[in-house]
Residue, then its C-alpha position, 0 to 999 in steps of 0.5 A: m645266513k640260512r644257507y650257512k646254517t644248513l651247511f653247519i647242520k649237514y657238515p659239522d666240520s664246516f662250523q670248525f672251518l668258520v671258527f678257525n678262519i675267524l680266529f686266524y684272520l683276527s690274529m693276522s689283522l690284530s698284528r698287522s694293524v700295529h706291526s708297521i706302526w710299532f717299527d715306525l715308532n722305533g725308527s726301524l721302518l727299513n727292518y719292517s720292510i726286511s721282515y715283510s719281504a722275507m715273509a713274502f719270499s718264504g710264502m713261495f713255499a706254498g708252491i712247493l707244498g701245493r704239488r706234494i699236498n696229497y702226500f701229507n696229513l693236512r690236519n698236521l700240516i695246518r697245525i705246523g703252520v699255526i705254530l710257525y706263524s704264531i712264533g713269527l708274530l711273537l718275534r715282531l716284538f723286536p723291531n731294532d734287530w734286522l736279523i730277528s726281523l728277517i727270521s720273523g718274516l721267514i717263519s711267519g711267511i712259511g706258516a701263513a703260506t701253509i695255512i692259506l694254501l690248506l684253507r683252500t683244500w679244506a674248503v673244497g673238501i667240505g660237503k659235495e659239489k652242490d655245496r661248493v658255492v656256499t663253502i667258498s662264500l663262507k670262507r670269504f665271509s669268515s675271513s672278512l669278519g675275522t679281519s674286521i674284528g681284529g681291526i676293532l680289537s686293535g683300536i680298543l686295546l690300544y685305547c685302553l693300554i696306551y693310557f697305562f703302558h704308553s708305547m709298550a701298548y704296541p708289543i702287548v697287542l703283538a703278543s696277544a695276536s700271537m697267543l690268539c693264533l695258537v688257539t686255532f691249533f685246537c679248531i682243526p678237524k680231520i681234513d680230506s684232500f682234493v686232487d685232480k688226477s684226470e688224464r685230460a688235466e695232465r694233458i692241459l698241464e703239458s700244453s700250457n707253457y704260454m699260459k704259465k709264463r703269462i700267469i707268472f709274469f702277472g702274479i709277480f707284477s701284481g705282488l710288486i704293485a700291492s706290496i709297494f702300497s698296501p702294507y704301509l697304509p697304516v703309516i700313510l694314515r698316521r702321517q696324514e695325522i690320523s691318531e693311532v687309536f683310530i687307524g684300526p677302526v678305520l681299517t675295520i670299516l673298510s673291511l666291512l664295506t668290502i663285505y657289503f660291496s661284494s654282494i653288490f658286485s654279484s650281478r650278471k651285469v658285472d660279469n657281462h661287462k667285466q673288462g670295462y669295469y676292470t679298466l675303469s676301476e684300475l684308472l680310478i684307484s690310481i687317481l684316488t691313490l695319488l691324492f694321498s701325496f697331498h696333506l689332507k683333512y681327516y674327513l677327506v682321507i676317510t672319504i677317499l679310502i671309502i671310494r677307493v675300497f669300492f673300486v678295489n673290490l670291483s677291480s678284484i672281482t672283475q679280474e677274477l672273472m676275467e681269469l676264470s674266462i682264461y684259465p683251463k677249468e680242469k686245472i684251475s686250482y693248479f694255475y691259481g697256485i702258480s699265480q699265488t707263488s708268483y705273487f709272493i715273488g713280486d711281494t718280496l720285491g715290492g715290500f723292500i722297494g716300498g720300505w726304501l721309498f717310504n724312507q726317502d719320501m712317501k710320495y715316491s711310493i705313491y707315484l710308483f704304485s699309481v703308474l705301475l697299476l695303470f701299466n698292469a691294467v693295460l697289459f692284463n687287458r691285452f692278455y685277456l683279449r688275446n686268450n679269451k678270443n682264442s678260447 
């Protein structure tokens, strides 16, 4: 925290970055906590999958924007993203019309993709090179904090509003999230862009077709896997007979644990044995997820979730460490951009597949997720071994 305070004093715009990140992810978490449940209560889970898939599809807009980002005023771009995302959140009030669900997903997807992409550029522009670690840490801290607060707030609002408004409590929470997102419009300072124009970087781009193809494949596959399961976690908890009032707080606890586990996995030992930890984590995540196919007591569900988030966090960190060992450092942001765009493509496919499978039987989605996760772990390990050996 002392390093954060020093950063705030030296670079005042870093505090605005903190506030924006907290409020943006708070509104996202607040809406996400009730979005799928509101559609499920209205018997429109398929429309939810349409909305989610449309949002993921339009998120590919970030790839186009990323190549032209230095031609625009970043402050105005983020403001446009905020407005679009806020409108998309508001349209989630209407679960029974597939066309509105589609439009909601498209608009919110473009808005969210714009904001998330530009947040990375904003973070890079804060301070000097020596401040980069603190800035990136601040970004992760503030986004996790906003997500946690959003989860807590959703539980509190539902607890208070359900008593007076019954099922109409859900659209009230969704509308509140949209309005909160609009507040971030006033938290954006002037932002400097960061573009790598070195000749060496351009030569790397011309000779990296093999790398780009593999990154696209794993990006699509990762998005497909994640969207089959993650968006439907609130529905899984509800079908495990956990009250809607407690779903938000449970997700919040998982977010808080993510922050804590991140500090545990920052040692050199994790970096030295990243491949082994990654493989072990993927295997255990698959096994733990399969347990949700059984009807379990609430305390077992929560215990599994806590253990699972431990290994999900370890897997995420070790995979990123493996990627950093593979990707050319001169254009790391470019390759991350390719990965992000590819991820949205997979996200589009997985969101639709996940919704369809949940409508058939929740177990089908869980089985498919677990099998694909193990398959991805094997393939990514081979990709890492081949490219790390050649680097």
